[in-house]
Structures are given as structure tokens and as C-alpha cells.
N, C-alpha and C positions, 0 to 999 in steps of 0.2 A: 549334320552341321556341327553339333556339339562334339562329335568324335574327331572331326577335322581340327577343331579348335584345341582339343586336348593333345593331339599329336603335334600340332604346330607349337603349342606352349612347351611341351616336353623337349622338343628339339631346341627351342630358344633357350630354355633353362640349361640344357646340356652345354650349349655353346658358351653361355655366360659363365658356367662353372669352369670350363676350359680356360677362358681368359683369366679368371681369378687365379687358377692353379699355376698358370705360366708366369704371371706377374709375381706371385708370392715366391715361386721357385727361383726366379731371377734375382729378387731382392735378398732371399735367404743365402744365395750363393754368389753374391756380388763380388766378393774377393776373388773367387775362382775365375769369374768372367773377366775381371780386369787383368788378372794374372796372365791369362791366355789371349788377351786382346780380342775378346769375342763380343764386344759391345754391339757392333753393327749386326752380327748374326743373331744375337739374342733379341735385338729390337725387331728384326724381320720375323723372328719366331713368334713373338708376341703379336705383331701386327697381323700375321696370317690368321691367328685365332680371333682377333678383333674383326677382321674382314668377314670371317665365317659368322660371327655374332651379328654383324650388321645385316648380312644377307638373311639370316634366320629371322631377325626382328622385322625386316622389311616384308618378308613373306607373311609373318604373323599380322602385321598392320594391313597388308593387302587383303588378307582374309577378313579382318574386321571391317574394312571399308566395303568390301563386297556384301557382307551381311547387312551393314547399315543401309547401303543403297537398295538392296533387295527389300528390306523392310519398308523403306520410304516409298518404293514403287507399290508394294502391296497395300500400304496404308492409303496411298493416293487412289488406287483402284477401288478400295473399300468406300472411301468418301464419295467418289463419283457414283459408284454403284448404289449407294443409299440415298444421297442427297438428290441426285438427278431424277430418279423415279419419284421421289417424294415431291419435288417441285412440279413435275408433270401432273401427279395426282391432285396437287393443290390447284393447279391451273384449270383442271376440269371440274373442280368443286367436290372432289371425293374426300379430301382431308382438309383440315384447317391449318392456319399458319402456325398455331401452337404445336400441332403434331409434327409439322415439318421441322420446327425449331428443336423439338425434343429429339427427333431422329438425328439431326445434325449434331446436337450436343453429345448424344450417346456415342455417335461414331467418332467424334473427336476424342472423347474420353477413352474409347477402346484403342484408338491410335496411340495415345500417350501411355496407356497401360501395356500395350504390346511391346513398345520400345523398352519400357522399364523391365518387363519380364525377360525380354531377349538379352539385355545386358546383364541381368542377374545370372541367368543360366550360363551365358558365355563366360562371365567371370568365374563362376563355380567350376566349369570345366577347364578354364585357364589355370586355376590354382590346382586342380586335380592333376594336370600335366606336370606342373612344377613338383608337386608332392611325389608323384610316381618316379620322377627322375631322382629325387633325393632319397627315396626309399631303397633304390638300388644300392646305394652306399650304406645307408643306415641299417638295412635288414640283412647284411652279410652275417652268416652264422659264425659264431665264435668257435674257434678250435678247442679252446680250453674252457671248461665249465665246471662249476662246483657240483658235486653229487647232491641229489635231493636231501635236504636237511643235514648237510655236511656239518659236523661239529667243529669247534675251534681246536687248534693245535694245543695239546696238553704237554707243556715242556717240563722235563725233570732234569736231565743231564745234558740235553741238546746233542746227543750222539747222532751223526749223519752217516747213512749207509747207502751206497750205490750198489745195487745187487743185479748183476747181469744186464746193465743198461746199454741199450743200443738205440741210436737215432741217426737216420740217414737223410733227413729232410725230404722224405718221400722218394728218394732215389734208391737204387739197388746197392750202392756202396758209398764209401766215404763217410765222414762224420764220426760217430762213436760206435764202437762194436764190442759188446760184451764187457763193459767196464765194471770192475768190482773195486770198491774203495770204501774204507771205513775211516771216518774222522772222529776220534774219541774226544770226550769232554776235556777241554783245556789244551788240546793239541793245536799247533800251528803248522799247517800243511801248505807247502808251495808247489804249484804245478808249473812245470817248465816244458816247453815244446816249441816247435817251429810254428810259424803263422799258419792257421788253418788246421792245426792238430786237434782242436776241439776243446780248448780251455774255456773259452767263453760259452761254448755250447753246454758244458757242464754247469756253469753258473746259471744260464738261462733255464735249464731243466730244474735246478735246485729251487729257483725262484718261481717255477711253474709258469713261465711265459710260454712254454711248450710242454707237452707230455711226451715221455719217451715212447718210441714205437715198440720196444720190448724191455722187459725187466721192471724193477721197482726202485724208487727212491724213498727212503724211510728216515724219519727223525724220531728218535726214541721209540722205534718200532712201529710208527704210524705212517702208513702209505700216504704220500702227499695227495694222491687223487681222491682220498676219502676225507680230507679236511678242507676247511674253507680257505680260499686264496688270501683273503684279507688277514686272517690270523697268522698264516704262514709268513707273509711278507712283513707283518708287524713284528715278527720275531727275528728278522734278518736285517742287518745294516749293510748297505751296499754302496761301494764307490767304484764306478766304472772308468774306463779309459776315455769315454766321451760323455762328460757330464754336462747336462743342460740345466740351466737355472731358469726359474720363473721370472717373468717380466715384472718384477716387484722389487722391494727393497732387500738389502743384504739381511736385515733382521728377519723379514718374512721367509727368506730362503733358508736361513739356519733353523728357525723355529719350526719349520715344516717337519723336522725330525721329532720334535716333542713340543707341540704348541703351548702346553701349560707351563713350560719352563720359564723361570724368571730371567731378568736382565743379567744378573750376576752369573748364572749358569751358562747363558748364551755366550757371554764374553769369555768365560773360562774355557769353553769348548773352542772358541776361535783362537785363543792363546795357545792351546795345545796343538792346534793345527797350524800354528805360526801364521795366522791370517789377521790377527788383531792389528798388527803394525800397519799393513797397507790399507786395511779397512778404515782406520782413523783418518787417512789422507784422502779418501774418496770424496768426490763432489760431482753431482750430476748437473745437467743443463737447467734444471728447475731450482737449483740452489740447495738441494738436500745433500747433506754430508754424512760421513761416517756410516753407521749402521742403517741410517734412513735413506741412503743413496740408492737409486734404482739402477739395476744392472743391465737393462735392455733385454730385448728378445733373446732367449736362450743364453743370456749372460754375455752378449756380444761386446759390452763395454769393458769387460775384464779380459786379461790375458788368459791363455790356457792354464798356466800354473795357478793363477789366482782363482779361477773357477774350480780347479781341483781342490785347493785349500778350503774353499767355502763348502764344497761337497764333503770333504773330510770332517769339517767342523760340525756339520749337521748330523753326520753319522755318529760322531763322538757324543753329541748331545742326545741322540736317540738312545744310545747305550743298550743296543739290542744284544740278546744272548749269543747270537751268531753274527760274525763279521766276515764279509766277503769283499776282497779287494781285487779288482780286475785291472791290472796295470794302473793302479790309482795314482802313481807319481810319474806317469809317462811324460807329462808336460813340465 
């Protein structure tokens, strides 16, 4: 019975996760949905997941009802099986009234305890099903891991070298193949190529979001796979073509580059990024203004160009030894 409860709970949790995912996906892409007049189709898409959730929940409740009825029947049979013979024994003078009362009280107590025990066990296996469904997502093995006791990156001149780097995203061809590149201290290097040529792939490999399938990437002679990821990314300032901001204030988004920086340093960075002007005029629905105004989820309340200027400001404030710009002014 407990196994059936765990399976039903897992299916219910899976359906609930699907509903949440579809609703969040629709809200996150509401502009695209409106642009292509897909309101009705998206509504039906979400409703199909909700119907599945309702069916799974109904099956779960049906199972709980069956268990409750089964327990009630068993408890009733237990009461009849104990109290009935006890009354007969009293009627023939074998037992006293007190003994009959004790037997009835003990039976009623067992009935109450059995119900409590059943619901505790059921709830335990119900949560086990939910946890099992969640662990399928949480327990996915990471592709990129730090080496055991990986040291921090020791920067001297910040020379970057790609040595025979190949990465095909698990395919036989495409992507990067045998790339050799050296970026010396103080150099400004621009990579130009058609869409899909691998420019962003080089950046992702440098930031170690992925490891190359062949070759090495070195900074000051240190293989990136042998140093800690946090120290590597702490030494790199990055502005990408698709910048997402935290659902917090402008101040919090800029200070993420260097949380200990003062107000004057933050404003100076915003001025260098030419963001100070529009930031002063911001005001959100809660009445917060300027650097205290919240930007919405992923910075949705700002234009694309404004988001990029805020992203540039936080990188300027970070003042990392290595600066990487991936179409940082595309908006």
C-alpha cells in the first residue's frame, strides 16, 4: 500500500511541476506569444497540463479514500470481534463488567492509534514520492567539476592561451576544431565571424561553463581544469549579448560586481557606462526611484540597451584583470 502511495505521489508531483513550468514559460515569453497571436494556443497548452494534474490528484485522493475506508472496516471488525465475545462472556458470568469495559476501551484506543499510524506512514511515503521526483532534477551530474583540492588561479600577467582546443558539443563535427590562440597581457583582440562560427563557444570555454573535448586553455600557464571555477570567474569581467539582471534594485545589480564598493564608486561606474542619466529618471510601481528602483525579473522593466549599460557598469565596477565582451553593445 505504501508503495502505491509513493508512486501516486510521485506522478502527482510530476504533473504539478509540469503545470508550473508551462505557466512560467508562458509568462517569461509573453511578448513572443502576443506577437504571434498565440494566446489561445498557449492557454490550451497550459490547460492540458492542468487537466493532467487534476486527474493525477483525483487518483491520489481515490487511493487515500480507499485506504481510509479499508481501515474503517477493519477497525469495525476488530471492535465487533472483541466487544461481541466479551459481552457474551459477561452474559454467562465468565467475565465482569469491568473486564468488558477494559476490553472495549483498549479496542477503541487501538482503533485510534491504527488510524494515526496509517496516516503518518502514508504521509511519509507521500513525501518520499515528491522527493524522488525532485531528486531526478537535483541529482543530475555536473559536466564541469573542480579537481580535488583545486587551487585558486594565481594571476601574474593574465596571458590567455588556447592550445589545440576542439569542442563539438558531443557531435562528430562543427563547433571548434584545433583552435590555437594567444592573447598577451594588454592586448585587445576582436573575434569576427558568421553566426555559429564559435565566438561565444570560445568565451564559454574560457569561463569554463564547459570543458573542451580536446586541447587546453591556460591562463599564465595554468590549465583551467586544474584551478577552482570561482577564482577563474572572479578574475574575468563578462558582458554578454543577452544580459539578465536580478529582480532587485539597480544598486544591487551593479554592486554584484564588487559588493564592498561605495556609493561614489558605483555612480562613477554607471557614468562610465553612460547609464547614470537614465537611472536617475527610473521609478518603479512601489515608488522607489533612481538606483533604488527594481528592474523586474531578468530586467524586464528596462530596454535592451539599458540592461546592457547596467551590465557594463557592473563589469567596470568589478575591474577584473580580464575583460570579455560578447556583442556587449548589440542592443
